PDB file with one MODEL, atoms N, CA, C and O in Angstrom:
MODEL        1
ATOM      1  N   MET A   1      41.557 -84.909  -6.939  1.00  0.00           N
ATOM      2  CA  MET A   1      40.307 -85.539  -6.589  1.00  0.00           C
ATOM      3  C   MET A   1      40.102 -85.398  -5.076  1.00  0.00           C
ATOM      4  O   MET A   1      41.034 -85.575  -4.292  1.00  0.00           O
ATOM      5  N   CYS A   2      38.883 -85.081  -4.690  1.00  0.00           N
ATOM      6  CA  CYS A   2      38.565 -84.813  -3.289  1.00  0.00           C
ATOM      7  C   CYS A   2      38.533 -86.093  -2.451  1.00  0.00           C
ATOM      8  O   CYS A   2      39.018 -86.111  -1.320  1.00  0.00           O
ATOM      9  N   PHE A   3      37.971 -87.143  -3.002  1.00  0.00           N
ATOM     10  CA  PHE A   3      37.929 -88.430  -2.304  1.00  0.00           C
ATOM     11  C   PHE A   3      38.004 -89.548  -3.333  1.00  0.00           C
ATOM     12  O   PHE A   3      37.788 -89.331  -4.525  1.00  0.00           O
ATOM     13  N   GLU A   4      38.314 -90.741  -2.853  1.00  0.00           N
ATOM     14  CA  GLU A   4      38.461 -91.876  -3.769  1.00  0.00           C
ATOM     15  C   GLU A   4      37.150 -92.171  -4.476  1.00  0.00           C
ATOM     16  O   GLU A   4      36.072 -92.021  -3.902  1.00  0.00           O
ATOM     17  N   ARG A   5      37.257 -92.595  -5.733  1.00  0.00           N
ATOM     18  CA  ARG A   5      36.065 -92.940  -6.498  1.00  0.00           C
ATOM     19  C   ARG A   5      35.351 -94.139  -5.899  1.00  0.00           C
ATOM     20  O   ARG A   5      34.121 -94.176  -5.860  1.00  0.00           O
ATOM     21  N   ASP A   6      36.100 -95.102  -5.442  1.00  0.00           N
ATOM     22  CA  ASP A   6      35.522 -96.304  -4.844  1.00  0.00           C
ATOM     23  C   ASP A   6      35.488 -96.122  -3.324  1.00  0.00           C
ATOM     24  O   ASP A   6      36.118 -96.884  -2.591  1.00  0.00           O
ATOM     25  N   TRP A   7      34.756 -95.119  -2.857  1.00  0.00           N
ATOM     26  CA  TRP A   7      34.752 -94.769  -1.441  1.00  0.00           C
ATOM     27  C   TRP A   7      34.122 -95.849  -0.575  1.00  0.00           C
ATOM     28  O   TRP A   7      34.467 -95.973   0.601  1.00  0.00           O
ATOM     29  N   LEU A   8      33.202 -96.637  -1.136  1.00  0.00           N
ATOM     30  CA  LEU A   8      32.573 -97.703  -0.357  1.00  0.00           C
ATOM     31  C   LEU A   8      33.519 -98.875  -0.149  1.00  0.00           C
ATOM     32  O   LEU A   8      33.480 -99.534   0.890  1.00  0.00           O
ATOM     33  N   ARG A   9      34.359 -99.133  -1.125  1.00  0.00           N
ATOM     34  CA  ARG A   9      35.343-100.223  -1.086  1.00  0.00           C
ATOM     35  C   ARG A   9      34.699-101.544  -0.674  1.00  0.00           C
ATOM     36  O   ARG A   9      35.118-102.194   0.284  1.00  0.00           O
ATOM     37  N   LYS A  10      33.685-101.912  -1.418  1.00  0.00           N
ATOM     38  CA  LYS A  10      32.915-103.127  -1.146  1.00  0.00           C
ATOM     39  C   LYS A  10      33.810-104.355  -1.203  1.00  0.00           C
ATOM     40  O   LYS A  10      34.648-104.485  -2.096  1.00  0.00           O
ATOM     41  N   ASP A  11      33.627-105.252  -0.246  1.00  0.00           N
ATOM     42  CA  ASP A  11      34.374-106.496  -0.193  1.00  0.00           C
ATOM     43  C   ASP A  11      33.389-107.608   0.141  1.00  0.00           C
ATOM     44  O   ASP A  11      32.782-107.597   1.212  1.00  0.00           O
ATOM     45  N   LEU A  12      33.225-108.562  -0.759  1.00  0.00           N
ATOM     46  CA  LEU A  12      32.257-109.639  -0.538  1.00  0.00           C
ATOM     47  C   LEU A  12      32.656-110.546   0.622  1.00  0.00           C
ATOM     48  O   LEU A  12      31.800-111.209   1.209  1.00  0.00           O
ATOM     49  N   ASN A  13      33.934-110.584   0.958  1.00  0.00           N
ATOM     50  CA  ASN A  13      34.363-111.359   2.130  1.00  0.00           C
ATOM     51  C   ASN A  13      33.709-110.824   3.400  1.00  0.00           C
ATOM     52  O   ASN A  13      33.311-111.588   4.279  1.00  0.00           O
ATOM     53  N   VAL A  14      33.607-109.512   3.479  1.00  0.00           N
ATOM     54  CA  VAL A  14      33.001-108.885   4.661  1.00  0.00           C
ATOM     55  C   VAL A  14      31.542-109.306   4.785  1.00  0.00           C
ATOM     56  O   VAL A  14      31.084-109.639   5.878  1.00  0.00           O
ATOM     57  N   ILE A  15      30.811-109.293   3.676  1.00  0.00           N
ATOM     58  CA  ILE A  15      29.404-109.675   3.712  1.00  0.00           C
ATOM     59  C   ILE A  15      29.260-111.139   4.116  1.00  0.00           C
ATOM     60  O   ILE A  15      28.434-111.468   4.968  1.00  0.00           O
ATOM     61  N   GLY A  16      30.049-112.009   3.518  1.00  0.00           N
ATOM     62  CA  GLY A  16      29.966-113.440   3.833  1.00  0.00           C
ATOM     63  C   GLY A  16      30.343-113.750   5.271  1.00  0.00           C
ATOM     64  O   GLY A  16      29.587-114.400   5.993  1.00  0.00           O
ATOM     65  N   PHE A  17      31.519-113.283   5.685  1.00  0.00           N
ATOM     66  CA  PHE A  17      31.968-113.558   7.047  1.00  0.00           C
ATOM     67  C   PHE A  17      31.124-112.823   8.082  1.00  0.00           C
ATOM     68  O   PHE A  17      30.897-113.341   9.175  1.00  0.00           O
ATOM     69  N   GLY A  18      30.657-111.620   7.748  1.00  0.00           N
ATOM     70  CA  GLY A  18      29.798-110.881   8.676  1.00  0.00           C
ATOM     71  C   GLY A  18      28.476-111.586   8.900  1.00  0.00           C
ATOM     72  O   GLY A  18      27.991-111.660  10.029  1.00  0.00           O
ATOM     73  N   LEU A  19      27.884-112.108   7.822  1.00  0.00           N
ATOM     74  CA  LEU A  19      26.622-112.835   7.948  1.00  0.00           C
ATOM     75  C   LEU A  19      26.813-114.114   8.759  1.00  0.00           C
ATOM     76  O   LEU A  19      26.016-114.409   9.650  1.00  0.00           O
ATOM     77  N   ILE A  20      27.851-114.863   8.459  1.00  0.00           N
ATOM     78  CA  ILE A  20      28.145-116.074   9.230  1.00  0.00           C
ATOM     79  C   ILE A  20      28.476-115.709  10.676  1.00  0.00           C
ATOM     80  O   ILE A  20      28.057-116.392  11.611  1.00  0.00           O
ATOM     81  N   GLY A  21      29.236-114.622  10.848  1.00  0.00           N
ATOM     82  CA  GLY A  21      29.605-114.173  12.185  1.00  0.00           C
ATOM     83  C   GLY A  21      28.417-113.724  13.016  1.00  0.00           C
ATOM     84  O   GLY A  21      28.494-113.714  14.244  1.00  0.00           O
ATOM     85  N   TRP A  22      27.329-113.356  12.376  1.00  0.00           N
ATOM     86  CA  TRP A  22      26.128-112.992  13.126  1.00  0.00           C
ATOM     87  C   TRP A  22      25.176-114.176  13.267  1.00  0.00           C
ATOM     88  O   TRP A  22      24.555-114.347  14.316  1.00  0.00           O
ATOM     89  N   LEU A  23      25.055-114.996  12.218  1.00  0.00           N
ATOM     90  CA  LEU A  23      24.133-116.136  12.293  1.00  0.00           C
ATOM     91  C   LEU A  23      24.562-117.156  13.356  1.00  0.00           C
ATOM     92  O   LEU A  23      23.716-117.753  14.022  1.00  0.00           O
ATOM     93  N   ALA A  24      25.852-117.351  13.509  1.00  0.00           N
ATOM     94  CA  ALA A  24      26.325-118.332  14.493  1.00  0.00           C
ATOM     95  C   ALA A  24      25.926-117.950  15.922  1.00  0.00           C
ATOM     96  O   ALA A  24      25.279-118.757  16.590  1.00  0.00           O
ATOM     97  N   PRO A  25      26.278-116.764  16.423  1.00  0.00           N
ATOM     98  CA  PRO A  25      25.885-116.450  17.797  1.00  0.00           C
ATOM     99  C   PRO A  25      24.387-116.205  17.970  1.00  0.00           C
ATOM    100  O   PRO A  25      23.841-116.463  19.043  1.00  0.00           O
ATOM    101  N   SER A  26      23.717-115.710  16.927  1.00  0.00           N
ATOM    102  CA  SER A  26      22.282-115.462  17.073  1.00  0.00           C
ATOM    103  C   SER A  26      21.465-116.742  16.997  1.00  0.00           C
ATOM    104  O   SER A  26      20.256-116.724  17.228  1.00  0.00           O
ATOM    105  N   SER A  27      22.121-117.856  16.672  1.00  0.00           N
ATOM    106  CA  SER A  27      21.435-119.146  16.623  1.00  0.00           C
ATOM    107  C   SER A  27      21.622-119.963  17.895  1.00  0.00           C
ATOM    108  O   SER A  27      21.146-121.095  17.976  1.00  0.00           O
ATOM    109  N   ILE A  28      22.298-119.413  18.874  1.00  0.00           N
ATOM    110  CA  ILE A  28      22.487-120.094  20.160  1.00  0.00           C
ATOM    111  C   ILE A  28      21.210-119.937  20.979  1.00  0.00           C
ATOM    112  O   ILE A  28      20.739-118.816  21.173  1.00  0.00           O
ATOM    113  N   PRO A  29      20.645-121.041  21.463  1.00  0.00           N
ATOM    114  CA  PRO A  29      19.393-120.940  22.241  1.00  0.00           C
ATOM    115  C   PRO A  29      19.640-120.307  23.614  1.00  0.00           C
ATOM    116  O   PRO A  29      19.983-121.004  24.569  1.00  0.00           O
ATOM    117  N   ALA A  30      19.467-119.002  23.706  1.00  0.00           N
ATOM    118  CA  ALA A  30      19.765-118.279  24.945  1.00  0.00           C
ATOM    119  C   ALA A  30      18.564-117.548  25.525  1.00  0.00           C
ATOM    120  O   ALA A  30      18.632-117.068  26.657  1.00  0.00           O
ATOM    121  N   ILE A  31      17.472-117.450  24.787  1.00  0.00           N
ATOM    122  CA  ILE A  31      16.306-116.700  25.247  1.00  0.00           C
ATOM    123  C   ILE A  31      15.187-117.690  25.530  1.00  0.00           C
ATOM    124  O   ILE A  31      14.401-118.015  24.640  1.00  0.00           O
ATOM    125  N   GLY A  32      15.116-118.158  26.737  1.00  0.00           N
ATOM    126  CA  GLY A  32      14.085-119.124  27.097  1.00  0.00           C
ATOM    127  C   GLY A  32      14.200-120.421  26.314  1.00  0.00           C
ATOM    128  O   GLY A  32      13.185-121.045  26.004  1.00  0.00           O
ATOM    129  N   GLY A  33      15.408-120.836  25.991  1.00  0.00           N
ATOM    130  CA  GLY A  33      15.616-122.069  25.241  1.00  0.00           C
ATOM    131  C   GLY A  33      15.468-121.906  23.739  1.00  0.00           C
ATOM    132  O   GLY A  33      15.520-122.892  23.003  1.00  0.00           O
ATOM    133  N   LYS A  34      15.286-120.683  23.276  1.00  0.00           N
ATOM    134  CA  LYS A  34      15.172-120.423  21.841  1.00  0.00           C
ATOM    135  C   LYS A  34      16.242-119.427  21.433  1.00  0.00           C
ATOM    136  O   LYS A  34      16.726-118.646  22.253  1.00  0.00           O
ATOM    137  N   SER A  35      16.607-119.461  20.161  1.00  0.00           N
ATOM    138  CA  SER A  35      17.619-118.535  19.654  1.00  0.00           C
ATOM    139  C   SER A  35      16.957-117.275  19.119  1.00  0.00           C
ATOM    140  O   SER A  35      15.763-117.269  18.819  1.00  0.00           O
ATOM    141  N   LEU A  36      17.743-116.207  19.002  1.00  0.00           N
ATOM    142  CA  LEU A  36      17.235-114.956  18.454  1.00  0.00           C
ATOM    143  C   LEU A  36      16.797-115.151  17.008  1.00  0.00           C
ATOM    144  O   LEU A  36      15.742-114.661  16.604  1.00  0.00           O
ATOM    145  N   SER A  37      17.610-115.869  16.226  1.00  0.00           N
ATOM    146  CA  SER A  37      17.231-116.139  14.836  1.00  0.00           C
ATOM    147  C   SER A  37      15.949-116.946  14.774  1.00  0.00           C
ATOM    148  O   SER A  37      15.064-116.652  13.970  1.00  0.00           O
ATOM    149  N   GLY A  38      15.843-117.963  15.620  1.00  0.00           N
ATOM    150  CA  GLY A  38      14.635-118.786  15.643  1.00  0.00           C
ATOM    151  C   GLY A  38      13.405-117.987  16.007  1.00  0.00           C
ATOM    152  O   GLY A  38      12.353-118.146  15.386  1.00  0.00           O
ATOM    153  N   LEU A  39      13.522-117.133  17.001  1.00  0.00           N
ATOM    154  CA  LEU A  39      12.393-116.287  17.400  1.00  0.00           C
ATOM    155  C   LEU A  39      12.003-115.315  16.288  1.00  0.00           C
ATOM    156  O   LEU A  39      10.819-115.091  16.036  1.00  0.00           O
ATOM    157  N   PHE A  40      13.002-114.746  15.631  1.00  0.00           N
ATOM    158  CA  PHE A  40      12.733-113.794  14.548  1.00  0.00           C
ATOM    159  C   PHE A  40      12.040-114.487  13.377  1.00  0.00           C
ATOM    160  O   PHE A  40      11.023-114.000  12.882  1.00  0.00           O
ATOM    161  N   PHE A  41      12.589-115.630  12.929  1.00  0.00           N
ATOM    162  CA  PHE A  41      11.998-116.329  11.786  1.00  0.00           C
ATOM    163  C   PHE A  41      10.631-116.907  12.142  1.00  0.00           C
ATOM    164  O   PHE A  41       9.741-116.960  11.294  1.00  0.00           O
ATOM    165  N   GLU A  42      10.460-117.338  13.385  1.00  0.00           N
ATOM    166  CA  GLU A  42       9.157-117.831  13.840  1.00  0.00           C
ATOM    167  C   GLU A  42       8.119-116.701  13.832  1.00  0.00           C
ATOM    168  O   GLU A  42       6.968-116.905  13.448  1.00  0.00           O
ATOM    169  N   SER A  43       8.541-115.523  14.259  1.00  0.00           N
ATOM    170  CA  SER A  43       7.604-114.390  14.268  1.00  0.00           C
ATOM    171  C   SER A  43       7.243-113.960  12.849  1.00  0.00           C
ATOM    172  O   SER A  43       6.134-113.479  12.612  1.00  0.00           O
ATOM    173  N   ILE A  44       8.166-114.127  11.905  1.00  0.00           N
ATOM    174  CA  ILE A  44       7.844-113.832  10.507  1.00  0.00           C
ATOM    175  C   ILE A  44       6.729-114.756  10.037  1.00  0.00           C
ATOM    176  O   ILE A  44       5.771-114.312   9.405  1.00  0.00           O
ATOM    177  N   GLY A  45       6.857-116.047  10.348  1.00  0.00           N
ATOM    178  CA  GLY A  45       5.821-117.008   9.966  1.00  0.00           C
ATOM    179  C   GLY A  45       4.486-116.701  10.606  1.00  0.00           C
ATOM    180  O   GLY A  45       3.443-116.803   9.961  1.00  0.00           O
ATOM    181  N   THR A  46       4.515-116.327  11.868  1.00  0.00           N
ATOM    182  CA  THR A  46       3.280-115.986  12.580  1.00  0.00           C
ATOM    183  C   THR A  46       2.600-114.782  11.939  1.00  0.00           C
ATOM    184  O   THR A  46       1.381-114.773  11.764  1.00  0.00           O
ATOM    185  N   GLU A  47       3.378-113.779  11.594  1.00  0.00           N
ATOM    186  CA  GLU A  47       2.810-112.572  10.999  1.00  0.00           C
ATOM    187  C   GLU A  47       2.346-112.810   9.565  1.00  0.00           C
ATOM    188  O   GLU A  47       1.386-112.187   9.112  1.00  0.00           O
ATOM    189  N   LEU A  48       3.019-113.705   8.851  1.00  0.00           N
ATOM    190  CA  LEU A  48       2.592-114.006   7.481  1.00  0.00           C
ATOM    191  C   LEU A  48       1.296-114.819   7.453  1.00  0.00           C
ATOM    192  O   LEU A  48       0.616-114.868   6.428  1.00  0.00           O
ATOM    193  N   ALA A  49       0.955-115.451   8.566  1.00  0.00           N
ATOM    194  CA  ALA A  49      -0.277-116.238   8.631  1.00  0.00           C
ATOM    195  C   ALA A  49      -1.508-115.354   8.429  1.00  0.00           C
ATOM    196  O   ALA A  49      -2.524-115.830   7.924  1.00  0.00           O
ATOM    197  N   HIS A  50      -1.440-114.097   8.809  1.00  0.00           N
ATOM    198  CA  HIS A  50      -2.549-113.161   8.569  1.00  0.00           C
ATOM    199  C   HIS A  50      -2.041-112.018   7.691  1.00  0.00           C
ATOM    200  O   HIS A  50      -2.111-110.846   8.061  1.00  0.00           O
ATOM    201  N   PHE A  51      -1.520-112.399   6.502  1.00  0.00           N
ATOM    202  CA  PHE A  51      -0.738-111.515   5.627  1.00  0.00           C
ATOM    203  C   PHE A  51      -1.330-110.153   5.300  1.00  0.00           C
ATOM    204  O   PHE A  51      -0.635-109.159   5.510  1.00  0.00           O
ATOM    205  N   PRO A  52      -2.515-110.028   4.819  1.00  0.00           N
ATOM    206  CA  PRO A  52      -2.897-108.665   4.422  1.00  0.00           C
ATOM    207  C   PRO A  52      -2.901-107.687   5.597  1.00  0.00           C
ATOM    208  O   PRO A  52      -2.739-106.482   5.404  1.00  0.00           O
ATOM    209  N   THR A  53      -3.083-108.194   6.790  1.00  0.00           N
ATOM    210  CA  THR A  53      -3.086-107.337   7.967  1.00  0.00           C
ATOM    211  C   THR A  53      -1.651-107.189   8.474  1.00  0.00           C
ATOM    212  O   THR A  53      -0.980-108.196   8.701  1.00  0.00           O
ATOM    213  N   PRO A  54      -1.168-105.963   8.657  1.00  0.00           N
ATOM    214  CA  PRO A  54       0.197-105.784   9.162  1.00  0.00           C
ATOM    215  C   PRO A  54       0.295-106.159  10.639  1.00  0.00           C
ATOM    216  O   PRO A  54      -0.717-106.208  11.338  1.00  0.00           O
ATOM    217  N   PRO A  55       1.514-106.423  11.115  1.00  0.00           N
ATOM    218  CA  PRO A  55       1.680-106.742  12.532  1.00  0.00           C
ATOM    219  C   PRO A  55       1.346-105.533  13.402  1.00  0.00           C
ATOM    220  O   PRO A  55       1.698-104.406  13.055  1.00  0.00           O
ATOM    221  N   PRO A  56       0.676-105.756  14.521  1.00  0.00           N
ATOM    222  CA  PRO A  56       0.400-104.622  15.416  1.00  0.00           C
ATOM    223  C   PRO A  56       1.699-104.123  16.061  1.00  0.00           C
ATOM    224  O   PRO A  56       2.686-104.855  16.129  1.00  0.00           O
ATOM    225  N   LEU A  57       1.689-102.903  16.522  1.00  0.00           N
ATOM    226  CA  LEU A  57       2.889-102.340  17.146  1.00  0.00           C
ATOM    227  C   LEU A  57       3.281-103.069  18.422  1.00  0.00           C
ATOM    228  O   LEU A  57       4.435-102.992  18.843  1.00  0.00           O
ATOM    229  N   THR A  58       2.348-103.772  19.040  1.00  0.00           N
ATOM    230  CA  THR A  58       2.640-104.503  20.281  1.00  0.00           C
ATOM    231  C   THR A  58       3.166-105.913  20.003  1.00  0.00           C
ATOM    232  O   THR A  58       3.439-106.664  20.940  1.00  0.00           O
ATOM    233  N   SER A  59       3.311-106.276  18.731  1.00  0.00           N
ATOM    234  CA  SER A  59       3.797-107.607  18.363  1.00  0.00           C
ATOM    235  C   SER A  59       5.278-107.763  18.700  1.00  0.00           C
ATOM    236  O   SER A  59       6.053-106.816  18.566  1.00  0.00           O
ATOM    237  N   GLN A  60       5.668-108.960  19.138  1.00  0.00           N
ATOM    238  CA  GLN A  60       7.078-109.256  19.418  1.00  0.00           C
ATOM    239  C   GLN A  60       7.923-109.217  18.144  1.00  0.00           C
ATOM    240  O   GLN A  60       9.146-109.094  18.201  1.00  0.00           O
ATOM    241  N   PHE A  61       7.257-109.324  17.002  1.00  0.00           N
ATOM    242  CA  PHE A  61       7.953-109.294  15.713  1.00  0.00           C
ATOM    243  C   PHE A  61       8.871-108.073  15.606  1.00  0.00           C
ATOM    244  O   PHE A  61      10.006-108.199  15.145  1.00  0.00           O
ATOM    245  N   TRP A  62       8.409-106.920  16.016  1.00  0.00           N
ATOM    246  CA  TRP A  62       9.195-105.693  15.886  1.00  0.00           C
ATOM    247  C   TRP A  62      10.451-105.727  16.750  1.00  0.00           C
ATOM    248  O   TRP A  62      11.507-105.256  16.327  1.00  0.00           O
ATOM    249  N   LEU A  63      10.346-106.280  17.949  1.00  0.00           N
ATOM    250  CA  LEU A  63      11.513-106.408  18.826  1.00  0.00           C
ATOM    251  C   LEU A  63      12.562-107.313  18.201  1.00  0.00           C
ATOM    252  O   LEU A  63      13.744-106.971  18.162  1.00  0.00           O
ATOM    253  N   TRP A  64      12.120-108.490  17.703  1.00  0.00           N
ATOM    254  CA  TRP A  64      13.064-109.435  17.098  1.00  0.00           C
ATOM    255  C   TRP A  64      13.637-108.868  15.806  1.00  0.00           C
ATOM    256  O   TRP A  64      14.811-109.088  15.508  1.00  0.00           O
ATOM    257  N   LEU A  65      12.832-108.143  15.033  1.00  0.00           N
ATOM    258  CA  LEU A  65      13.294-107.548  13.783  1.00  0.00           C
ATOM    259  C   LEU A  65      14.407-106.530  14.042  1.00  0.00           C
ATOM    260  O   LEU A  65      15.464-106.587  13.414  1.00  0.00           O
ATOM    261  N   VAL A  66      14.167-105.610  14.958  1.00  0.00           N
ATOM    262  CA  VAL A  66      15.150-104.560  15.250  1.00  0.00           C
ATOM    263  C   VAL A  66      16.409-105.156  15.880  1.00  0.00           C
ATOM    264  O   VAL A  66      17.522-104.789  15.503  1.00  0.00           O
ATOM    265  N   THR A  67      16.243-106.065  16.828  1.00  0.00           N
ATOM    266  CA  THR A  67      17.393-106.663  17.509  1.00  0.00           C
ATOM    267  C   THR A  67      18.253-107.472  16.544  1.00  0.00           C
ATOM    268  O   THR A  67      19.479-107.358  16.558  1.00  0.00           O
ATOM    269  N   TRP A  68      17.615-108.288  15.708  1.00  0.00           N
ATOM    270  CA  TRP A  68      18.349-109.147  14.776  1.00  0.00           C
ATOM    271  C   TRP A  68      19.119-108.301  13.774  1.00  0.00           C
ATOM    272  O   TRP A  68      20.299-108.548  13.529  1.00  0.00           O
ATOM    273  N   HIS A  69      18.459-107.306  13.193  1.00  0.00           N
ATOM    274  CA  HIS A  69      19.120-106.489  12.184  1.00  0.00           C
ATOM    275  C   HIS A  69      20.182-105.565  12.791  1.00  0.00           C
ATOM    276  O   HIS A  69      21.209-105.315  12.159  1.00  0.00           O
ATOM    277  N   LEU A  70      19.956-105.065  13.977  1.00  0.00           N
ATOM    278  CA  LEU A  70      20.969-104.251  14.637  1.00  0.00           C
ATOM    279  C   LEU A  70      22.248-105.061  14.848  1.00  0.00           C
ATOM    280  O   LEU A  70      23.348-104.575  14.583  1.00  0.00           O
ATOM    281  N   GLY A  71      22.100-106.289  15.323  1.00  0.00           N
ATOM    282  CA  GLY A  71      23.263-107.160  15.498  1.00  0.00           C
ATOM    283  C   GLY A  71      23.963-107.447  14.185  1.00  0.00           C
ATOM    284  O   GLY A  71      25.193-107.455  14.125  1.00  0.00           O
ATOM    285  N   LEU A  72      23.191-107.684  13.128  1.00  0.00           N
ATOM    286  CA  LEU A  72      23.777-107.942  11.812  1.00  0.00           C
ATOM    287  C   LEU A  72      24.562-106.736  11.323  1.00  0.00           C
ATOM    288  O   LEU A  72      25.687-106.885  10.846  1.00  0.00           O
ATOM    289  N   PHE A  73      23.990-105.549  11.433  1.00  0.00           N
ATOM    290  CA  PHE A  73      24.677-104.353  10.945  1.00  0.00           C
ATOM    291  C   PHE A  73      25.916-104.039  11.770  1.00  0.00           C
ATOM    292  O   PHE A  73      26.902-103.535  11.232  1.00  0.00           O
ATOM    293  N   ILE A  74      25.882-104.326  13.052  1.00  0.00           N
ATOM    294  CA  ILE A  74      27.075-104.123  13.882  1.00  0.00           C
ATOM    295  C   ILE A  74      28.180-105.073  13.449  1.00  0.00           C
ATOM    296  O   ILE A  74      29.338-104.669  13.340  1.00  0.00           O
ATOM    297  N   CYS A  75      27.832-106.346  13.198  1.00  0.00           N
ATOM    298  CA  CYS A  75      28.838-107.316  12.723  1.00  0.00           C
ATOM    299  C   CYS A  75      29.411-106.901  11.373  1.00  0.00           C
ATOM    300  O   CYS A  75      30.619-107.004  11.160  1.00  0.00           O
ATOM    301  N   LEU A  76      28.567-106.436  10.463  1.00  0.00           N
ATOM    302  CA  LEU A  76      29.050-106.006   9.154  1.00  0.00           C
ATOM    303  C   LEU A  76      29.941-104.765   9.263  1.00  0.00           C
ATOM    304  O   LEU A  76      30.939-104.649   8.551  1.00  0.00           O
ATOM    305  N   THR A  77      29.579-103.849  10.145  1.00  0.00           N
ATOM    306  CA  THR A  77      30.391-102.643  10.325  1.00  0.00           C
ATOM    307  C   THR A  77      31.766-102.981  10.884  1.00  0.00           C
ATOM    308  O   THR A  77      32.783-102.520  10.366  1.00  0.00           O
ATOM    309  N   PHE A  78      31.797-103.784  11.938  1.00  0.00           N
ATOM    310  CA  PHE A  78      33.089-104.172  12.514  1.00  0.00           C
ATOM    311  C   PHE A  78      33.889-105.042  11.548  1.00  0.00           C
ATOM    312  O   PHE A  78      35.118-104.979  11.522  1.00  0.00           O
ATOM    313  N   GLY A  79      33.192-105.852  10.756  1.00  0.00           N
ATOM    314  CA  GLY A  79      33.879-106.649   9.741  1.00  0.00           C
ATOM    315  C   GLY A  79      34.537-105.768   8.697  1.00  0.00           C
ATOM    316  O   GLY A  79      35.674-106.017   8.295  1.00  0.00           O
ATOM    317  N   GLN A  80      33.828-104.742   8.256  1.00  0.00           N
ATOM    318  CA  GLN A  80      34.388-103.807   7.273  1.00  0.00           C
ATOM    319  C   GLN A  80      35.600-103.080   7.858  1.00  0.00           C
ATOM    320  O   GLN A  80      36.617-102.922   7.184  1.00  0.00           O
ATOM    321  N   ILE A  81      35.489-102.644   9.099  1.00  0.00           N
ATOM    322  CA  ILE A  81      36.608-101.968   9.753  1.00  0.00           C
ATOM    323  C   ILE A  81      37.800-102.914   9.871  1.00  0.00           C
ATOM    324  O   ILE A  81      38.935-102.523   9.601  1.00  0.00           O
ATOM    325  N   GLY A  82      37.544-104.148  10.270  1.00  0.00           N
ATOM    326  CA  GLY A  82      38.622-105.116  10.446  1.00  0.00           C
ATOM    327  C   GLY A  82      39.303-105.496   9.149  1.00  0.00           C
ATOM    328  O   GLY A  82      40.532-105.511   9.073  1.00  0.00           O
ATOM    329  N   PHE A  83      38.512-105.807   8.120  1.00  0.00           N
ATOM    330  CA  PHE A  83      39.096-106.198   6.836  1.00  0.00           C
ATOM    331  C   PHE A  83      39.880-105.048   6.216  1.00  0.00           C
ATOM    332  O   PHE A  83      41.023-105.227   5.794  1.00  0.00           O
ATOM    333  N   LYS A  84      39.277-103.883   6.161  1.00  0.00           N
ATOM    334  CA  LYS A  84      39.957-102.752   5.523  1.00  0.00           C
ATOM    335  C   LYS A  84      41.128-102.254   6.368  1.00  0.00           C
ATOM    336  O   LYS A  84      42.137-101.804   5.824  1.00  0.00           O
ATOM    337  N   GLY A  85      41.002-102.330   7.676  1.00  0.00           N
ATOM    338  CA  GLY A  85      42.118-101.945   8.533  1.00  0.00           C
ATOM    339  C   GLY A  85      43.307-102.855   8.345  1.00  0.00           C
ATOM    340  O   GLY A  85      44.454-102.408   8.377  1.00  0.00           O
ATOM    341  N   ARG A  86      43.035-104.135   8.149  1.00  0.00           N
ATOM    342  CA  ARG A  86      44.121-105.107   7.927  1.00  0.00           C
ATOM    343  C   ARG A  86      44.751-104.898   6.548  1.00  0.00           C
ATOM    344  O   ARG A  86      45.973-104.931   6.406  1.00  0.00           O
ATOM    345  N   ILE A  87      43.911-104.684   5.542  1.00  0.00           N
ATOM    346  CA  ILE A  87      44.419-104.486   4.170  1.00  0.00           C
ATOM    347  C   ILE A  87      45.238-103.202   4.080  1.00  0.00           C
ATOM    348  O   ILE A  87      46.289-103.193   3.438  1.00  0.00           O
ATOM    349  N   GLU A  88      44.786-102.131   4.700  1.00  0.00           N
ATOM    350  CA  GLU A  88      45.500-100.861   4.616  1.00  0.00           C
ATOM    351  C   GLU A  88      46.528-100.700   5.730  1.00  0.00           C
ATOM    352  O   GLU A  88      47.092 -99.621   5.916  1.00  0.00           O
ATOM    353  N   GLU A  89      46.766-101.784   6.472  1.00  0.00           N
ATOM    354  CA  GLU A  89      47.804-101.877   7.496  1.00  0.00           C
ATOM    355  C   GLU A  89      47.691-100.835   8.594  1.00  0.00           C
ATOM    356  O   GLU A  89      48.689-100.260   9.030  1.00  0.00           O
ATOM    357  N   TYR A  90      46.437-100.595   9.045  1.00  0.00           N
ATOM    358  CA  TYR A  90      46.245 -99.746  10.223  1.00  0.00           C
ATOM    359  C   TYR A  90      46.638-100.485  11.483  1.00  0.00           C
ATOM    360  O   TYR A  90      47.109 -99.885  12.449  1.00  0.00           O
ATOM    361  N   PHE A  91      46.442-101.791  11.467  1.00  0.00           N
ATOM    362  CA  PHE A  91      46.821-102.634  12.601  1.00  0.00           C
ATOM    363  C   PHE A  91      47.186-104.005  12.123  1.00  0.00           C
ATOM    364  O   PHE A  91      47.535-104.868  12.929  1.00  0.00           O
TER     365      PHE A  91
ENDMDL
END
């Protein structure tokens, strides 16, 4: 076999701890007294107020969306590396 059948090696611990590991620091009020999560969720509400119309490209929503998700994916990636590295005894 060329590669393992379960190449993704999904682990629900990684998803749970990664999400908590990102929600905790992103909820610290560091941006003008507001948190990144708060700004992102607030911008979702603002944009949903005029629902059929999409957010304009100049909306802060896009900045908070990209920043929040980038941080989440980085936490999940490092979590996967850490969990699998520990299980397979790389470190």
